[in-house]
Structures are given as C-alpha cells and as structure tokens.
C-alpha positions in Angstrom: 21.0 68.4 29.6 19.2 68.0 26.7 19.3 65.4 24.3 18.1 65.4 20.5 16.1 62.1 19.0 15.2 61.2 15.2 12.6 60.2 14.2 12.2 57.2 12.2 9.8 54.3 11.4 11.3 50.9 10.8 10.0 47.3 10.0 11.5 45.2 12.5 11.8 41.6 11.1 9.8 42.1 7.9 6.4 42.0 10.3 5.9 44.9 12.5 5.7 48.5 12.1 7.7 51.2 15.0 8.4 54.4 15.7 11.5 55.5 17.7 13.6 57.9 18.1 17.7 57.4 17.8 19.4 59.6 20.2 21.6 62.2 17.6 25.0 60.8 16.6 23.7 56.7 17.3 23.5 54.8 14.4 20.1 53.1 13.7 21.9 49.8 12.8 23.3 49.2 16.5 19.9 48.7 17.2 18.0 46.9 14.6 19.7 44.5 12.1 20.0 45.1 9.1 19.4 41.4 8.0 16.0 41.6 9.1 14.8 45.0 10.1 14.5 48.1 7.7 14.2 51.5 7.9 11.3 53.0 5.5 11.3 56.1 7.0 14.1 58.2 8.8 13.2 61.4 8.9 10.5 61.7 11.0 11.0 64.5 12.6 13.1 65.2 16.5 11.7 65.2 20.0 14.0 67.5 22.2 14.3 65.8 25.8 16.2 67.5 28.8 16.5 67.4 32.3 18.2 64.8 34.0 18.5 62.5 30.9 21.7 60.2 32.0 20.2 57.1 32.4 17.3 57.4 28.9 18.4 54.7 26.6 20.3 56.0 23.4 16.9 54.1 21.2 13.7 54.5 22.2 10.2 52.9 21.4 7.6 55.5 21.0 5.3 53.5 19.2 5.5 49.4 19.0 2.8 48.6 17.1 2.6 51.3 14.9 -0.2 51.4 11.9 0.9 52.5 8.8 -2.2 55.1 7.2 -3.2 54.6 4.2 -0.4 56.3 2.0 2.2 54.6 3.7 0.2 51.2 2.8 0.0 52.5 -0.6 4.3 53.0 -0.4 5.5 50.6 2.1 3.7 47.0 2.3 4.5 43.8 2.3 2.5 43.4 -1.8 5.7 45.6 -2.4 8.3 43.2 -0.9 
C-alpha cells in the first residue's frame, strides 16, 4: 500500500520554520494552529511512501529546523510581518 504526502513550509509560533508532510486529504490546520502558525509555501512538492504504512502519522515533520534560503528570506523574513 502507498500514501502520498504533500510537502509544505510552515512558520511555527512565528519563530521557527519547518518542512512538513501532510497526508493527502488531510488539513494542515488539524496539525498547526491557525492563530500562531502560518503556511508559507503550501506546494513544495510531494512524496509517496509505500510499504507497511498503517502506523505512520498523518503529519510528518521532515525538517524541524529549516533555514530559509536567500530568496525565501526576502519573501518571508520576520521583518515583513
């Protein structure tokens, strides 16, 4: 069996950045707060996981301490909030 995860860049608690995978058909806002968190880039691609997937979460943190690149800093830096 296989499942598709959509990859997103989020800003958690208006402090740090994370790359997360959200199982196709699930809502990111069931995982993050609408008040304190922000989806910066909802379409960073996707991954497909196959095999014994019954115990895999609907939300996967792929990078918990993501550093923005130069273009992303210009677009989403804290100075623009």
